[in-house]
SELOVEX-992715 format. One record per residue (C-alpha): residue in one letter; x, y, z. Coordinates in steps of 0.5 Angstrom, whole numbers, plus 2048, in hexadecimal, padded with zeros to 3 digits. Example, Ala and Ser with C-alpha at 12.3 -4.5 7.8 and 13.67 -1.06 7.14 Angstrom:
BEGIN
A8197F7810 S81B7FE80E 
END
This chain:
BEGIN
M7AA7FF817 A7AA7FB811 L7AE80080D I7B37FF812 F7B37F8812 L7B37F780A S7BA7FD80A S7BD7F8810 G7BB7F280C A7BE7F5805 Y7C47F7809 S7C57F080C Q7C57ED805 F7CA7F2802 E7CF7F0808 E7CE7E9807 K7CF7EA7FF L7D57EE801 K7D87E8805 E7D67E2800 E7D97E67FA G7DF7E77FF V7E07EE7FD V7E17F5801 A7DF7FC7FE G7E48007FA S7E68047F4 I7EB8047EE T7EE80A7EB R7EE8097E3 G7F080F7DE G7EF8137E4 K7E88117E6 E7E680E7EC I7E18087EC Q7DE8067F2 G7DD7FF7F3 Y7DF7F87F6 I7E57F57F6 K7E77ED7F8 E7E97EC7FF T7F17EB7FF G7F77EC804 T7F67E5808 A7FB7DF807 Y7FA7D880A T7FF7D380C N7FF7CE811 G7F87CE814 K7F97D5815 F7F77DC811 F7FD7E2811 P7FC7E980E A7FF7E9807 P7FF7F0805 W8047EF7FF Q7FE7EC7FC F7FB7F47FB Q8017F57F6 S7FE7F17F1 D7F87F07EC I7F17F17EF K7EA7EF7EE F7E57F57ED I7DE7F67EC A7DA7FC7EB K7D57FF7F1 D7CF7FF7EC I7D07F87E9 F7D27F57F0 E7CC7F87F4 K7C77F57EE P7C37F07F1 G7C57E87F0 K7CB7E47F1 I7D17E77EE K7D57E37E8 N7DC7E37E8 K7DD7E57E1 L7DA7EC7E4 F7E17EE7E8 E7E67F17E3 K7EE7F07E5 Y7F27F67E6 G7F97F67E7 A7FE7FC7E8 K7FE7FD7E1 D7F77FE7DF I7F58037E5 E7F88087E9 G7F78057EF Y7F18037F3 R7EE8047FA Y7EC7FE7FF D7E87FF805 T7EC804808 L7F3803805 V7F58067FE F7FA8047F9 E7FD8077F4 S8008047ED V8088057ED K80F8037EA Y8128007F0 L81A7FF7EF G81C7F97F4 V8237F77F7 S8247F27F2 D8207F57EC V8237F77E6 I81D7FB7E3 P8177FD7E7 K8117F97E8 T80A7FC7E7 M8067FA7ED F8017FD7F3 V8038007F9 Q8008027FF S80080A800 A80380C807 L804813806 E803818800 G80881E7FF K80D8217FA I81181A7FD S80B8157FE L80C80F802 Y809808801 Y809801804 H80C7FB800 F80C7F4802 N8107EF800 S80D7E97FC P80E7E17FF P8127DD7FA P80E7D77F7 A8117D27FB V8157D1802 S8197CC805 G8197CA80D P8147C8812 E8117CE814 G80F7CF80D F80C7D680A E80A7D8811 P8107DC813 V8107DE80B F8097E180C I80B7E5812 E8117E880F C80E7EB809 S8087ED80D K80D7F380F P80D7F980B N8137FD807 L812804807 V814806800 Y81380E7FD Q8128117F7 K8158187F5 D81081B7F0 N8098187ED D80D8147E8 G8138127EC I81680B7ED V8148087F3 K81A8067F8 L81B8047FF V81C80A804 K822806807 F826808800 L82480F7FF N82A8137FD I829819800 E82E81E7FE K82D81B7F6 E82681A7F6 L8248207FA A8298257F7 D8238297F5 C82282B7FC P82882F7FF Y82582F806 V825828806 T82B826803 E82F82B808 K82C82880E Q82E82180B R83582480B K835827811 G833820815 E82C823817 Y82881D815 Q82981981C V824815820 V826815827 G82281382D K81A81382D V817816827 D81281B828 G80C81E824 S80681B821 S80781C81A F807816815 I80E816814 N81081681C K80B81081C L80F80C817 I81680E81A K81480A820 N81380481D T819804818 V821803818 Y826809818 R827809811 E82080A80F Q81F80F815 V824814812 R82181480B L81A81480E L81C81B812 A81F81D80B I81981B807 E81481F80C D81982680C Y818825804 N811825804 N81082A809 N81682F806 C81782E7FF K8138307F9 
END
């Protein structure tokens, strides 16, 4: 019983340490090697006395501490946390979420920006969630509240090949960008990528289609075909 009591006490102390330091279990991938540790909590914004999900925060720098350093007895000094951006590491895991370093080309971007994006589906064409960041200042009586709500809605983005530029799914040019797969381009020319009525099936793509507009739906069907049928 004494051993159980000590183990339970040690666990309670460790949980308190996690809470006090504001971290969650995670890992980073650097130089192809995954390093286990803990990441400073993020993903929450505050305004008008309310907290809001802030998923755009996951796309910028993170503060990470290696597992063996954090789990040593004693208080953790801030200088022991390392700051990593998307140019420093290949990606990271935060709790159950996976983020990868990519080059993202937005609608108004002239050159791609290197940032982290949340992985949604791996394949020949991979899918990610991208979130717009709120502006530094807003006007109007409602303040940041409607802005935070809007920015918490994900944009579906895609990457063809591992080193490709990440772009919005709704702007995918099927016949041009998927020209290496005649199976897909021929179906596109025949107008076979149509979403009519209820979408059946339990695939990840089908789940996405249920929550997207027509322009994205057509492209998601083409992406699914490309991943399943093309080399």
